[in-house]
BALOBA-1460 file (C-alpha; in Angstrom, 3 decimals):
// residues 233
<rec num="1" residu="m" x="0.080" y="-0.079" z="-0.144"/>
<rec num="2" residu="h" x="1.083" y="3.495" z="-0.648"/>
<rec num="3" residu="g" x="0.418" y="6.282" z="1.868"/>
<rec num="4" residu="g" x="-1.950" y="3.970" z="3.776"/>
<rec num="5" residu="k" x="-4.330" y="3.507" z="0.880"/>
<rec num="6" residu="m" x="-5.114" y="0.243" z="-1.015"/>
<rec num="7" residu="r" x="-4.081" y="0.751" z="-4.670"/>
<rec num="8" residu="v" x="-6.678" y="-0.747" z="-7.029"/>
<rec num="9" residu="v" x="-6.971" y="-1.469" z="-10.677"/>
<rec num="10" residu="l" x="-10.625" y="-1.567" z="-12.051"/>
<rec num="11" residu="a" x="-11.195" y="-3.824" z="-14.841"/>
<rec num="12" residu="d" x="-14.600" y="-3.824" z="-16.434"/>
<rec num="13" residu="d" x="-16.004" y="-3.527" z="-19.926"/>
<rec num="14" residu="q" x="-18.771" y="-1.204" z="-18.663"/>
<rec num="15" residu="p" x="-17.705" y="2.434" z="-18.333"/>
<rec num="16" residu="v" x="-20.567" y="3.081" z="-16.004"/>
<rec num="17" residu="m" x="-19.530" y="0.385" z="-13.690"/>
<rec num="18" residu="r" x="-16.116" y="1.447" z="-13.570"/>
<rec num="19" residu="e" x="-17.099" y="5.195" z="-12.940"/>
<rec num="20" residu="g" x="-19.331" y="4.133" z="-10.133"/>
<rec num="21" residu="l" x="-16.797" y="2.028" z="-8.422"/>
<rec num="22" residu="r" x="-14.084" y="4.820" z="-8.822"/>
<rec num="23" residu="i" x="-16.368" y="7.202" z="-7.263"/>
<rec num="24" residu="s" x="-17.247" y="5.047" z="-4.290"/>
<rec num="25" residu="f" x="-13.625" y="4.009" z="-3.486"/>
<rec num="26" residu="e" x="-12.127" y="7.455" z="-3.739"/>
<rec num="27" residu="r" x="-14.853" y="8.804" z="-1.582"/>
<rec num="28" residu="a" x="-13.993" y="6.069" z="1.149"/>
<rec num="29" residu="g" x="-10.748" y="7.622" z="1.547"/>
<rec num="30" residu="d" x="-8.586" y="4.370" z="2.059"/>
<rec num="31" residu="f" x="-8.480" y="3.346" z="-1.501"/>
<rec num="32" residu="s" x="-6.508" y="4.757" z="-4.642"/>
<rec num="33" residu="i" x="-7.644" y="3.917" z="-8.101"/>
<rec num="34" residu="v" x="-4.242" y="3.592" z="-10.046"/>
<rec num="35" residu="a" x="-5.394" y="2.407" z="-13.393"/>
<rec num="36" residu="e" x="-8.726" y="1.344" z="-15.167"/>
<rec num="37" residu="a" x="-9.080" y="-1.153" z="-17.906"/>
<rec num="38" residu="s" x="-11.868" y="-2.200" z="-20.386"/>
<rec num="39" residu="d" x="-10.711" y="-5.466" z="-21.460"/>
<rec num="40" residu="g" x="-8.103" y="-8.226" z="-20.553"/>
<rec num="41" residu="a" x="-5.260" y="-6.944" z="-22.568"/>
<rec num="42" residu="e" x="-5.440" y="-3.519" z="-20.966"/>
<rec num="43" residu="a" x="-5.950" y="-5.078" z="-17.569"/>
<rec num="44" residu="t" x="-2.682" y="-7.087" z="-18.088"/>
<rec num="45" residu="l" x="-0.743" y="-4.041" z="-18.996"/>
<rec num="46" residu="a" x="-2.197" y="-2.089" z="-15.900"/>
<rec num="47" residu="l" x="-1.160" y="-4.855" z="-13.434"/>
<rec num="48" residu="q" x="2.403" y="-5.013" z="-14.967"/>
<rec num="49" residu="a" x="2.839" y="-1.130" z="-14.775"/>
<rec num="50" residu="t" x="1.146" y="-0.350" z="-11.483"/>
<rec num="51" residu="r" x="1.699" y="-3.621" z="-9.468"/>
<rec num="52" residu="p" x="-1.435" y="-2.774" z="-7.339"/>
<rec num="53" residu="d" x="-2.744" y="-4.114" z="-4.098"/>
<rec num="54" residu="a" x="-6.001" y="-5.112" z="-5.427"/>
<rec num="55" residu="l" x="-7.918" y="-6.064" z="-8.755"/>
<rec num="56" residu="v" x="-11.619" y="-5.490" z="-9.212"/>
<rec num="57" residu="i" x="-12.700" y="-7.276" z="-12.280"/>
<rec num="58" residu="g" x="-15.783" y="-8.168" z="-14.016"/>
<rec num="59" residu="a" x="-16.403" y="-12.008" z="-14.784"/>
<rec num="60" residu="g" x="-17.043" y="-11.331" z="-18.462"/>
<rec num="61" residu="l" x="-14.165" y="-9.225" z="-19.496"/>
<rec num="62" residu="p" x="-13.413" y="-9.700" z="-23.184"/>
<rec num="63" residu="h" x="-10.185" y="-10.570" z="-25.199"/>
<rec num="64" residu="i" x="-8.526" y="-12.378" z="-22.272"/>
<rec num="65" residu="r" x="-10.958" y="-14.310" z="-20.223"/>
<rec num="66" residu="s" x="-11.316" y="-12.957" z="-16.811"/>
<rec num="67" residu="l" x="-10.718" y="-16.447" z="-15.275"/>
<rec num="68" residu="e" x="-7.314" y="-16.706" z="-17.110"/>
<rec num="69" residu="l" x="-6.402" y="-13.127" z="-16.194"/>
<rec num="70" residu="v" x="-7.112" y="-13.787" z="-12.552"/>
<rec num="71" residu="r" x="-4.822" y="-16.677" z="-12.643"/>
<rec num="72" residu="r" x="-2.112" y="-14.799" z="-14.398"/>
<rec num="73" residu="a" x="-2.548" y="-11.890" z="-11.988"/>
<rec num="74" residu="r" x="-1.996" y="-13.949" z="-9.011"/>
<rec num="75" residu="m" x="1.261" y="-15.606" z="-10.290"/>
<rec num="76" residu="l" x="2.555" y="-12.122" z="-11.227"/>
<rec num="77" residu="l" x="1.563" y="-10.677" z="-7.873"/>
<rec num="78" residu="p" x="1.011" y="-13.438" z="-5.165"/>
<rec num="79" residu="s" x="-0.272" y="-11.015" z="-2.721"/>
<rec num="80" residu="l" x="-2.891" y="-9.336" z="-5.043"/>
<rec num="81" residu="r" x="-6.452" y="-9.351" z="-3.648"/>
<rec num="82" residu="v" x="-8.922" y="-10.014" z="-6.284"/>
<rec num="83" residu="l" x="-12.613" y="-9.079" z="-6.330"/>
<rec num="84" residu="v" x="-14.801" y="-10.554" z="-8.953"/>
<rec num="85" residu="t" x="-18.275" y="-9.074" z="-9.995"/>
<rec num="86" residu="f" x="-20.896" y="-11.332" z="-11.491"/>
<rec num="87" residu="l" x="-24.026" y="-10.887" z="-13.477"/>
<rec num="88" residu="e" x="-26.806" y="-13.296" z="-12.132"/>
<rec num="89" residu="h" x="-26.250" y="-15.834" z="-15.052"/>
<rec num="90" residu="e" x="-22.570" y="-15.777" z="-14.280"/>
<rec num="91" residu="a" x="-22.801" y="-16.883" z="-10.673"/>
<rec num="92" residu="e" x="-22.250" y="-20.360" z="-11.406"/>
<rec num="93" residu="e" x="-18.612" y="-19.298" z="-12.384"/>
<rec num="94" residu="a" x="-17.783" y="-18.108" z="-9.028"/>
<rec num="95" residu="p" x="-16.220" y="-21.433" z="-7.736"/>
<rec num="96" residu="a" x="-13.781" y="-21.478" z="-10.393"/>
<rec num="97" residu="f" x="-12.542" y="-17.883" z="-9.754"/>
<rec num="98" residu="l" x="-12.158" y="-18.889" z="-6.208"/>
<rec num="99" residu="a" x="-10.103" y="-21.936" z="-7.316"/>
<rec num="100" residu="v" x="-7.612" y="-19.715" z="-9.057"/>
<rec num="101" residu="g" x="-7.096" y="-17.335" z="-6.318"/>
<rec num="102" residu="a" x="-9.847" y="-14.645" z="-6.269"/>
<rec num="103" residu="q" x="-10.883" y="-13.822" z="-2.463"/>
<rec num="104" residu="a" x="-14.309" y="-12.040" z="-3.057"/>
<rec num="105" residu="c" x="-17.219" y="-12.756" z="-5.259"/>
<rec num="106" residu="l" x="-19.894" y="-9.980" z="-5.391"/>
<rec num="107" residu="a" x="-23.107" y="-9.454" z="-7.463"/>
<rec num="108" residu="r" x="-22.630" y="-6.533" z="-9.956"/>
<rec num="109" residu="k" x="-25.693" y="-4.978" z="-8.397"/>
<rec num="110" residu="a" x="-24.260" y="-5.009" z="-4.834"/>
<rec num="111" residu="p" x="-24.510" y="-1.556" z="-3.055"/>
<rec num="112" residu="p" x="-21.179" y="0.292" z="-3.088"/>
<rec num="113" residu="a" x="-20.888" y="-0.047" z="0.689"/>
<rec num="114" residu="e" x="-20.443" y="-3.774" z="0.099"/>
<rec num="115" residu="f" x="-17.752" y="-3.331" z="-2.487"/>
<rec num="116" residu="l" x="-15.688" y="-1.309" z="0.159"/>
<rec num="117" residu="h" x="-16.607" y="-3.862" z="3.059"/>
<rec num="118" residu="a" x="-15.419" y="-6.755" z="0.733"/>
<rec num="119" residu="l" x="-12.044" y="-5.290" z="-0.125"/>
<rec num="120" residu="r" x="-11.273" y="-4.341" z="3.478"/>
<rec num="121" residu="a" x="-12.179" y="-7.803" z="4.488"/>
<rec num="122" residu="v" x="-9.954" y="-9.559" z="2.085"/>
<rec num="123" residu="s" x="-7.093" y="-7.158" z="2.758"/>
<rec num="124" residu="q" x="-6.999" y="-8.872" z="6.155"/>
<rec num="125" residu="g" x="-6.793" y="-12.242" z="4.583"/>
<rec num="126" residu="g" x="-10.509" y="-13.208" z="4.574"/>
<rec num="127" residu="i" x="-12.807" y="-14.571" z="1.950"/>
<rec num="128" residu="y" x="-15.842" y="-12.515" z="1.030"/>
<rec num="129" residu="l" x="-19.042" y="-13.859" z="-0.796"/>
<rec num="130" residu="s" x="-22.104" y="-11.644" z="-1.075"/>
<rec num="131" residu="n" x="-25.452" y="-12.864" z="0.231"/>
<rec num="132" residu="s" x="-26.875" y="-12.926" z="-3.340"/>
<rec num="133" residu="l" x="-24.061" y="-15.429" z="-4.687"/>
<rec num="134" residu="a" x="-23.684" y="-17.513" z="-1.587"/>
<rec num="135" residu="d" x="-26.411" y="-20.045" z="-2.503"/>
<rec num="136" residu="a" x="-25.165" y="-20.406" z="-6.133"/>
<rec num="137" residu="i" x="-21.594" y="-20.723" z="-4.985"/>
<rec num="138" residu="m" x="-22.101" y="-23.094" z="-2.235"/>
<rec num="139" residu="g" x="-25.529" y="-24.938" z="-3.641"/>
<rec num="140" residu="e" x="-25.210" y="-28.709" z="-3.228"/>
<rec num="141" residu="r" x="-21.603" y="-28.553" z="-2.457"/>
<rec num="142" residu="r" x="-22.231" y="-27.098" z="1.158"/>
<rec num="143" residu="e" x="-21.745" y="-30.363" z="2.910"/>
<rec num="144" residu="s" x="-18.683" y="-31.096" z="0.950"/>
<rec num="145" residu="v" x="-17.031" y="-27.935" z="0.935"/>
<rec num="146" residu="g" x="-18.302" y="-26.794" z="4.330"/>
<rec num="147" residu="a" x="-15.953" y="-24.655" z="6.506"/>
<rec num="148" residu="d" x="-13.036" y="-25.633" z="4.228"/>
<rec num="149" residu="l" x="-14.049" y="-22.545" z="2.204"/>
<rec num="150" residu="y" x="-12.650" y="-20.313" z="4.944"/>
<rec num="151" residu="g" x="-10.064" y="-22.825" z="6.336"/>
<rec num="152" residu="l" x="-11.806" y="-23.181" z="9.702"/>
<rec num="153" residu="t" x="-10.719" y="-25.800" z="12.181"/>
<rec num="154" residu="d" x="-13.288" y="-28.446" z="13.486"/>
<rec num="155" residu="r" x="-13.699" y="-26.437" z="16.875"/>
<rec num="156" residu="e" x="-13.763" y="-23.010" z="14.936"/>
<rec num="157" residu="t" x="-16.661" y="-24.369" z="12.879"/>
<rec num="158" residu="e" x="-18.385" y="-25.665" z="16.067"/>
<rec num="159" residu="v" x="-18.116" y="-22.091" z="17.749"/>
<rec num="160" residu="l" x="-19.281" y="-20.346" z="14.595"/>
<rec num="161" residu="q" x="-22.315" y="-22.539" z="14.548"/>
<rec num="162" residu="f" x="-23.361" y="-21.517" z="17.949"/>
<rec num="163" residu="i" x="-22.630" y="-17.908" z="16.995"/>
<rec num="164" residu="g" x="-24.949" y="-18.364" z="14.064"/>
<rec num="165" residu="c" x="-27.679" y="-19.747" z="16.387"/>
<rec num="166" residu="g" x="-27.478" y="-16.659" z="18.609"/>
<rec num="167" residu="f" x="-25.405" y="-18.019" z="21.617"/>
<rec num="168" residu="s" x="-23.251" y="-15.880" z="23.578"/>
<rec num="169" residu="n" x="-19.457" y="-16.665" z="24.398"/>
<rec num="170" residu="k" x="-20.466" y="-17.788" z="27.913"/>
<rec num="171" residu="e" x="-23.124" y="-19.918" z="26.618"/>
<rec num="172" residu="i" x="-20.883" y="-21.420" z="23.934"/>
<rec num="173" residu="a" x="-18.047" y="-21.966" z="26.558"/>
<rec num="174" residu="r" x="-20.624" y="-23.952" z="28.821"/>
<rec num="175" residu="r" x="-21.968" y="-26.020" z="25.863"/>
<rec num="176" residu="l" x="-18.466" y="-26.975" z="24.564"/>
<rec num="177" residu="t" x="-16.877" y="-27.350" z="28.040"/>
<rec num="178" residu="l" x="-14.295" y="-24.532" z="27.237"/>
<rec num="179" residu="s" x="-13.261" y="-21.312" z="29.204"/>
<rec num="180" residu="v" x="-14.875" y="-18.045" z="27.802"/>
<rec num="181" residu="r" x="-11.310" y="-16.780" z="27.072"/>
<rec num="182" residu="t" x="-10.806" y="-19.858" z="24.915"/>
<rec num="183" residu="v" x="-13.978" y="-19.291" z="23.030"/>
<rec num="184" residu="e" x="-12.906" y="-15.602" z="22.515"/>
<rec num="185" residu="t" x="-9.765" y="-16.695" z="20.970"/>
<rec num="186" residu="h" x="-11.646" y="-18.986" z="18.513"/>
<rec num="187" residu="r" x="-13.832" y="-16.166" z="17.638"/>
<rec num="188" residu="l" x="-11.013" y="-13.859" z="16.851"/>
<rec num="189" residu="n" x="-9.577" y="-16.473" z="14.693"/>
<rec num="190" residu="i" x="-13.053" y="-17.016" z="12.824"/>
<rec num="191" residu="r" x="-13.230" y="-13.193" z="12.372"/>
<rec num="192" residu="r" x="-9.765" y="-13.129" z="10.761"/>
<rec num="193" residu="k" x="-10.424" y="-16.045" z="8.379"/>
<rec num="194" residu="t" x="-13.869" y="-14.966" z="7.367"/>
<rec num="195" residu="g" x="-13.154" y="-11.169" z="7.146"/>
<rec num="196" residu="a" x="-15.860" y="-10.552" z="9.619"/>
<rec num="197" residu="a" x="-15.790" y="-7.137" z="11.170"/>
<rec num="198" residu="r" x="-19.112" y="-7.341" z="13.182"/>
<rec num="199" residu="l" x="-21.478" y="-9.896" z="14.627"/>
<rec num="200" residu="r" x="-23.772" y="-9.656" z="11.809"/>
<rec num="201" residu="d" x="-20.825" y="-10.658" z="9.441"/>
<rec num="202" residu="l" x="-20.252" y="-13.782" z="11.605"/>
<rec num="203" residu="v" x="-24.021" y="-14.751" z="11.548"/>
<rec num="204" residu="r" x="-23.814" y="-14.190" z="7.628"/>
<rec num="205" residu="a" x="-20.702" y="-16.418" z="7.364"/>
<rec num="206" residu="a" x="-22.604" y="-19.136" z="9.407"/>
<rec num="207" residu="r" x="-25.531" y="-18.927" z="7.096"/>
<rec num="208" residu="q" x="-23.347" y="-19.356" z="3.879"/>
<rec num="209" residu="l" x="-22.142" y="-22.585" z="5.477"/>
<rec num="210" residu="g" x="-25.453" y="-23.925" z="6.580"/>
<rec num="211" residu="l" x="-24.351" y="-23.431" z="10.217"/>
<rec num="212" residu="d" x="-27.276" y="-21.517" z="11.354"/>
<rec num="213" residu="r" x="-29.502" y="-24.304" z="12.450"/>
<rec num="214" residu="p" x="-29.420" y="-25.811" z="16.073"/>
<rec num="215" residu="e" x="-27.775" y="-29.288" z="16.144"/>
<rec num="216" residu="p" x="-26.483" y="-31.397" z="19.140"/>
<rec num="217" residu="t" x="-23.407" y="-30.457" z="20.640"/>
<rec num="218" residu="p" x="-20.458" y="-32.908" z="21.009"/>
<rec num="219" residu="a" x="-21.283" y="-33.821" z="24.564"/>
<rec num="220" residu="d" x="-24.925" y="-34.792" z="23.446"/>
<rec num="221" residu="h" x="-23.663" y="-36.459" z="20.305"/>
<rec num="222" residu="p" x="-20.514" y="-38.551" z="20.817"/>
<rec num="223" residu="g" x="-20.085" y="-39.267" z="17.084"/>
<rec num="224" residu="g" x="-17.936" y="-36.070" z="16.626"/>
<rec num="225" residu="g" x="-18.121" y="-32.296" z="15.927"/>
<rec num="226" residu="v" x="-20.230" y="-30.228" z="13.759"/>
<rec num="227" residu="l" x="-17.996" y="-30.407" z="10.707"/>
<rec num="228" residu="q" x="-17.830" y="-34.335" z="10.953"/>
<rec num="229" residu="q" x="-21.726" y="-34.289" z="11.222"/>
<rec num="230" residu="l" x="-21.920" y="-31.947" z="8.216"/>
<rec num="231" residu="r" x="-19.663" y="-34.095" z="5.989"/>
<rec num="232" residu="s" x="-21.608" y="-37.364" z="6.928"/>
<rec num="233" residu="v" x="-24.867" y="-36.020" z="5.764"/>
């Protein structure tokens, strides 16, 4: 980052989309738009010339496919944070973008504030999926992908499930036979991995993973933790 600001390249074939994002990012104060591109070739040159901190790219960029561009960009700049925007009919492509290194997937119609939040979240090492894309991305794969999407441990998954169901740290500690301090540590780790800034973000992450439904605790169900139960469905 330069001067405390995240340096961003905008790559989208729609000028109106680029203009809207540029205005939103510049008004926020902690982002600097260093280049704009209307196709894959321009985006490649912009990345090589500016070596930015983040790339915001439309899934349907022409000339060089966006998926290939993201793969090349992450090879060129391993620390690059990538946010991909999708039209409704493109949502099914989101898992492929995550697989090649994108960290955030948003619907193009998402409000400007969500774009800002998403980039801030991934700058801390998290993964961000907009609510409108979550079901399309997870779909039938919820049980098999589960918490692996965020790299959560079994215990962190259990804690996140209780958070998603509205339990306090004290209640979670009692049910899992842990100290409150240990639960707080797990909670901090979950926030870091999911990019959650507030409680509602944690609840949202739990919902994305199908963890917002009450289930037996390990003490009630000796067969294993929540992650094991999910994967056995």
